[in-house]
C-alpha positions in Angstrom: 0.0 0.0 0.0 1.3 3.4 -1.0 -0.4 6.5 0.2 -0.4 9.9 -1.6 -1.0 12.6 1.1 -2.1 16.0 -0.2 -2.4 18.8 2.2 -1.5 22.3 3.4 1.4 21.1 5.5 3.5 24.0 4.6 1.2 26.6 6.2 1.9 28.3 9.4 -1.4 27.3 11.1 -2.9 24.6 13.2 -4.2 23.0 10.0 -0.7 22.9 8.7 0.7 21.3 11.9 -2.1 18.7 11.9 -1.0 17.7 8.3 2.6 17.5 9.2 1.8 15.3 12.2 -0.5 13.0 10.2 2.3 12.5 7.6 4.8 11.6 10.3 2.4 9.3 11.9 1.7 7.3 8.7 5.5 7.1 8.3 6.0 6.0 11.9 3.5 3.1 11.4 5.5 1.9 8.3 3.2 3.3 5.7 4.8 4.2 2.4 3.5 7.7 2.3 4.4 10.4 -0.3 3.4 14.0 0.8 2.4 16.8 -1.7 1.6 20.2 -0.7 -1.0 22.8 -1.6 0.1 26.3 -0.8 -2.5 28.8 0.1 -0.3 31.6 1.4 3.3 32.7 1.7 4.0 31.7 5.3 6.5 28.9 5.8 6.8 26.9 9.1 9.6 24.6 10.1 9.4 21.5 7.9 10.7 18.3 9.5 13.6 16.8 7.6 11.8 13.5 7.4 8.9 15.2 5.4 11.4 16.7 3.1 12.7 13.2 2.5 9.3 11.8 1.9 8.5 14.5 -0.6 11.5 13.4 -2.7 9.8 10.1 -3.5 7.7 9.4 -6.5 3.9 9.1 -6.1 3.7 6.5 -9.0 1.9 3.5 -7.8 0.0 5.1 -5.0 -3.1 3.1 -4.2 -4.8 5.3 -1.6 -5.1 9.2 -1.6 -5.7 11.3 1.5 -6.7 14.9 0.7 -6.3 17.0 3.8 -7.5 20.2 2.0 -10.4 22.6 2.2 -13.4 20.5 0.7 -13.9 22.8 -2.4 -10.3 21.6 -3.4 -11.2 17.9 -3.2 -10.8 15.9 -6.3 -12.0 12.3 -6.8 -9.8 10.0 -8.9 -10.9 6.6 -9.9 -7.5 5.2 -10.2 -7.1 5.1 -6.4 -8.6 2.3 -4.2 -9.7 4.9 -1.8 -10.1 8.7 -2.1 -10.2 10.0 1.5 -11.2 13.6 2.5 -9.7 14.7 5.8 -11.6 17.7 7.0 -12.9 19.7 9.8 -15.6 22.3 10.6 -16.9 23.8 13.9 -20.5 24.8 13.7 -23.7 23.2 13.0 -26.5 23.7 10.2 -24.1 24.7 7.2 -26.4 22.6 5.0 -26.4 25.3 2.3 -22.6 25.3 1.8 -21.0 23.7 -1.0 -18.9 21.4 1.1 -21.3 18.4 1.5 -21.6 17.9 -2.2 -17.8 18.0 -2.6 -17.2 15.6 0.3 -19.9 13.2 -0.8 -17.9 12.6 -4.0 -15.1 10.9 -2.0 -15.1 7.4 -0.8 -14.7 8.3 2.9 -14.4 11.2 5.3 -11.9 11.2 8.1 -12.4 13.7 11.0 -10.4 14.1 14.2 -13.2 13.9 16.8 -16.7 12.8 17.5 -17.8 16.5 17.6 -16.6 17.0 14.0 -18.4 13.8 12.9 -21.7 15.2 14.2 -21.0 18.5 12.4 -20.5 16.9 9.1 -23.5 14.5 9.6 -25.7 17.6 10.5 -24.2 19.3 7.3 -25.5 16.5 5.0 -22.4 14.4 4.5 -23.5 10.8 3.8 -20.4 8.9 3.0 -18.7 6.6 5.6 -17.1 8.9 8.2 -14.1 7.6 10.4 -12.6 9.2 13.4 -8.8 9.6 13.2 -7.5 11.8 16.1 -4.6 14.2 15.7 -1.1 12.7 16.2 1.6 14.1 18.2 5.3 13.6 19.0 4.7 12.8 22.6 8.5 13.0 23.5 8.2 16.7 23.2 6.1 17.0 26.4 8.6 15.2 28.7 11.3 17.7 28.0 12.0 20.9 30.0 11.8 24.3 28.4 13.0 27.6 29.6 10.3 30.2 30.5 9.9 33.3 28.5 11.9 36.1 30.0 9.4 39.0 30.8 9.4 41.2 34.0 5.6 41.6 33.7 5.3 37.9 34.3 7.7 37.4 37.1 6.0 36.5 40.4 2.6 36.2 38.9 0.1 33.4 38.2 -0.2 33.3 34.4 -3.4 32.6 32.7 -2.6 32.1 29.0 -4.2 31.3 25.6 -3.0 30.5 22.1 -5.6 31.5 19.5 -6.0 33.2 16.3 -7.7 36.6 16.4 -11.0 35.6 14.9 -14.7 35.4 16.0 -14.7 31.7 16.6 -11.9 31.8 19.1 -14.1 34.2 21.2 -11.2 36.0 23.0 -13.5 38.7 24.1 -15.3 36.3 26.5 -11.8 35.3 27.9 -11.0 38.9 28.5 -14.3 39.6 30.2 -14.0 36.5 32.4 -10.5 37.5 33.5 -11.3 41.1 34.4 -14.7 40.0 36.0 -12.8 37.8 38.6 -9.3 39.5 39.0 -8.2 42.9 39.8 -4.9 44.7 39.2 -4.0 44.2 43.0 -3.7 40.5 42.6 -0.5 38.7 41.3 -2.3 37.4 38.3 -1.7 38.3 34.5 -3.4 37.2 31.2 -1.1 36.3 28.4 -2.6 36.1 24.9 -0.7 34.6 22.0 -2.5 35.5 18.9 -2.1 36.3 15.1 -4.2 36.9 12.1 -3.5 36.0 8.5 -2.5 38.9 6.3 -2.0 41.2 9.3 1.5 42.0 10.5 2.4 41.1 14.1 2.7 44.7 15.2 -0.8 45.6 13.7 -2.2 42.5 15.2 -0.9 43.4 18.6 -2.3 46.9 18.4 -5.7 45.7 17.3 -5.8 43.2 20.3 -4.8 45.8 22.8 -7.6 48.1 21.4 -10.0 45.1 21.7 -8.9 44.6 25.4 -9.3 48.3 26.3 -12.7 48.4 24.5 -13.9 45.4 26.7 -12.6 47.0 29.8 -14.2 50.3 29.1 -17.6 48.7 28.4 -17.4 46.6 31.6 -17.1 49.8 33.6 -15.5 48.1 36.6 -12.8 50.7 36.8 -12.8 54.4 35.7 -10.0 53.9 33.2 -8.7 50.9 31.1 -5.2 51.4 32.6 -6.7 50.8 36.0 -7.3 47.2 35.2 -4.6 44.5 35.0 -2.8 44.9 31.7 -2.8 42.0 29.3 0.4 40.8 27.8 0.0 40.3 24.0 2.3 38.2 21.8 1.5 38.3 18.2 4.8 37.3 16.7 5.1 34.2 14.7 6.8 31.7 17.1 8.7 28.5 16.4 7.5 25.3 17.9 10.4 25.7 20.5 9.0 29.1 21.5 5.5 27.8 21.8 6.7 25.2 24.2 8.5 27.9 26.2 5.2 29.7 26.3 3.5 26.7 27.7 6.3 26.4 30.3 5.7 30.0 31.2 1.9 29.7 31.8 0.2 28.2 34.8 -3.4 27.7 33.4 -4.4 27.4 29.8 -7.9 28.9 29.0 -10.1 28.5 25.9 -13.4 30.2 25.4 -13.7 29.0 21.8 -17.2 28.6 20.2 -16.0 25.3 18.6 -13.1 23.2 18.0 -12.6 20.1 15.8 -9.5 19.6 17.9 -7.7 22.4 19.9 -4.0 21.7 19.5 -2.8 24.3 22.0 -5.2 22.9 24.6 -4.0 19.4 24.0 -0.4 20.5 24.3 -1.1 22.3 27.6 -2.6 19.2 29.0 0.3 17.2 27.7 2.6 19.5 29.6 0.6 18.9 32.8 -0.9 22.4 32.9 -4.3 23.1 34.6 -6.9 23.9 31.8 -10.1 25.8 31.6 -12.1 25.0 28.5 -15.6 24.6 27.0 -17.0 21.2 28.2 -18.7 19.7 25.2 -16.3 20.6 22.3 -13.1 18.9 23.2 -13.5 15.2 22.6 -10.2 14.2 24.3 -10.8 16.2 27.5 -14.5 16.0 28.3 -14.5 13.2 30.9 -15.6 15.7 33.5 -15.3 15.0 37.3 -16.4 18.4 38.4 -12.9 19.6 39.2 -11.3 19.6 35.8 -11.9 23.2 34.8 -14.6 22.4 32.2 -17.2 25.1 31.5 -20.7 24.4 30.3 -21.9 26.2 27.3 -25.2 27.3 25.6 -26.2 27.3 21.9 -25.9 30.6 20.1 -26.0 31.7 16.5 -22.9 32.2 14.4 -22.1 35.9 14.2 -19.2 38.0 12.8 -17.5 35.4 10.6 -16.9 38.0 7.9 -13.3 36.5 7.0 -14.7 33.2 5.7 -16.3 32.0 2.5 -19.6 33.4 1.6 -21.6 30.2 2.0 -20.0 29.4 5.4 -20.3 31.2 8.8 -23.8 32.8 8.4 -26.2 33.2 11.3 -28.1 30.3 10.0 -25.5 28.2 11.7 -25.0 27.7 15.4 -22.1 27.0 17.8 -21.7 27.0 21.5 -20.8 30.0 23.9 -19.3 29.7 27.2 -20.9 31.2 30.3 -18.5 34.1 31.2 -19.5 33.9 35.0 -18.7 30.3 35.1 -15.5 30.8 33.1 -14.4 33.3 35.7 -15.3 31.0 38.6 -13.2 28.2 37.0 -10.2 30.6 36.6 -10.5 31.5 40.3 -10.6 27.8 41.1 -7.5 27.3 39.0 -5.7 30.2 40.7 -6.6 28.7 44.1 -5.3 25.2 43.1 -8.7 23.6 43.2 -8.7 22.3 39.7 -7.1 18.9 39.0 -4.8 19.0 35.9 -5.9 16.6 33.2 -4.3 13.1 34.0 -5.9 11.2 31.0 -3.3 9.0 29.1 -2.5 11.1 26.1 0.1 8.7 24.7 -2.7 7.1 22.7 -2.3 10.1 20.4 1.5 9.4 19.6 2.6 9.1 16.1 2.9 5.4 16.3 -0.5 4.8 17.8 -2.4 7.2 15.5 -0.5 5.9 12.5 -1.4 2.3 13.2 -4.9 3.4 13.5 -4.8 5.3 10.1 -3.1 2.1 8.5 -5.9 -0.1 9.8 -8.6 2.2 8.5 -6.8 2.4 5.1 -6.9 -1.4 4.7 -10.4 -2.0 5.7 -12.9 -2.3 2.9 -15.9 -1.5 5.1 -16.8 0.5 8.2 -14.7 0.8 11.4 
């Protein structure tokens, strides 16, 4: 069996990282995988040497094709035994989009979580759908990394997040929750690592600072925005090593996202043993709640403000989940006081070897799994 893997693995994004990890997982399981990239922008992340070696191989004789691309880029080819779409989406009721018709032309759909499977079923996808979780180099999380040097962080408990600057990530709820619960007199800080495609790091940082000040002014808890605790904004493009240093620096990872097929930063925070506060019902690998794990219940709300996506996606016909801000604030206080138990679920099941073996098995099967 030879597998052609087509994906956006040369993109500086969570999507790109997932593609690189899937390729390395297949390779770790002994699958003859040949990667080919589809570039959508000019960003270039660190590409593992092993992927460069795999790229040098010929795709001639490939029997299976995995296409980890946006669904409107999918292309069924009858010469393959299996044409597999590997896709994600994070809100419900997108039935009017063009994606279901494109995906339904393929033999199978692979998704990273049960949540995503439900999303695509709701969308109208009717081909066999299989869950293939994201894969990770688990050796990374047993290493020690130096903390980021920043005088504003010293001596403080650090809440942190890693999220693009877009409506789905709902950073405004995080900012509200933090300032609702903590004052500038407490040794607590909020660190936001963010970025936005097509926007320079400096402009992105300025925009995020403006958003933070707008939220604080609207909350009216203090007379002036500068009377609140000041957020620490990181908008630079960071290497993997620097991301790991950021995790080493933070104490509690917080997500207030409206929806996640799989939140890589949250997973990595948990793998590093960090306390996490996150929406309860959208993270398939974290939602075994015991009441002390930092999970926050959510309510259904309409999608709003997704103006940076395709015209047929992200309209208010769709719905996603929104965190309760007061409960998020409460859970952050619980984390600060050491009352939240860090996730101790065995995450080694998501190693390259284990996920690669799962992918290999699903590739070989003729029917459902």
